[in-house]
C-alpha positions as CSV (number, residue, x, y, z in Angstrom):
1,M,9.7,4.4,25.8
2,K,10.3,1.6,24.0
3,I,7.9,-0.2,21.2
4,L,8.1,-3.8,20.5
5,V,7.0,-5.2,16.7
6,V,5.7,-8.5,17.3
7,C,5.3,-11.7,14.5
8,G,5.1,-15.4,14.3
9,N,8.9,-15.9,13.4
10,G,10.4,-12.7,14.2
11,L,12.1,-12.3,11.0
12,G,10.7,-10.4,7.8
13,S,7.1,-9.5,8.4
14,S,8.3,-7.9,11.8
15,F,11.3,-5.9,10.5
16,I,9.0,-4.3,7.5
17,M,6.7,-3.4,10.1
18,E,9.4,-1.8,12.2
19,L,10.8,0.1,9.4
20,N,7.2,1.4,8.9
21,V,6.7,2.3,12.5
22,K,9.7,4.4,13.0
23,K,8.8,6.1,9.5
24,A,5.3,6.7,11.3
25,L,7.0,8.0,14.5
26,L,9.5,10.0,12.6
27,E,6.3,12.2,10.7
28,L,5.1,12.7,13.9
29,G,8.4,14.0,15.4
30,K,8.3,11.1,17.9
31,E,12.0,9.6,19.2
32,V,11.2,6.2,20.8
33,E,12.9,2.9,20.7
34,V,11.5,0.2,18.3
35,A,12.7,-3.6,18.0
36,H,11.0,-6.4,16.4
37,T,11.1,-9.9,17.8
38,D,8.9,-13.1,17.5
39,L,6.0,-14.0,19.5
40,A,7.7,-16.3,21.8
41,S,10.2,-14.0,22.9
42,A,7.9,-11.5,23.1
43,M,6.0,-12.6,26.0
44,A,8.9,-12.0,27.9
45,E,10.3,-9.2,26.7
46,K,9.5,-5.7,28.4
47,A,7.6,-2.5,26.1
48,D,5.4,-0.1,26.6
49,I,3.7,-0.8,23.2
50,Y,3.5,-4.1,21.8
51,I,2.5,-3.7,18.0
52,G,1.8,-6.2,15.3
53,A,-1.2,-8.2,13.0
54,G,-4.4,-8.9,15.3
55,D,-3.7,-13.2,15.1
56,I,-0.3,-12.5,16.6
57,I,-0.7,-9.8,18.8
58,D,-4.0,-10.9,20.5
59,Q,-2.1,-13.7,21.9
60,L,-0.2,-11.0,24.4
61,D,-3.0,-9.2,25.3
62,N,-2.9,-10.0,29.1
63,G,-4.9,-7.1,30.1
64,A,-1.9,-4.8,31.3
65,R,-0.2,-4.5,28.2
66,N,-0.8,-1.9,25.8
67,I,-1.3,-3.7,22.4
68,V,-1.7,-2.1,18.9
69,R,-3.5,-4.5,16.4
70,I,-2.7,-3.4,12.5
71,V,-4.4,-4.6,9.5
72,N,-2.0,-3.5,6.9
73,M,1.8,-3.8,8.4
74,M,2.3,-1.6,4.9
75,N,0.2,1.6,5.7
76,V,1.7,4.3,7.6
77,S,-1.2,6.3,8.2
78,E,-2.9,3.2,10.0
79,I,0.0,2.9,11.9
80,K,0.1,6.6,12.8
81,S,-3.3,6.7,13.9
82,K,-3.1,3.9,16.3
83,L,0.2,4.8,17.7
84,D,-0.7,8.7,18.2
85,P,-2.8,8.5,21.1
86,L,-0.7,6.0,23.4
87,L,2.9,8.1,22.7
């Protein structure tokens, strides 16, 4: 399984969110591949779950992808609660 963390430029905010996703997964006891990228690259990249802020991640929602919208990328509890049902 692969989770792709997406932000507009694929730099700072997606890297911070990637670290928090990894922390959430550790707390859930799950071992999952996690990577981060920018929106343009994410359009062509294959993942089981795409996660990011609503304004960015909604652009990836094609009806076939598992999309997770995060309100607060620093909130590990929010990330856990939204990922857990998909794992």
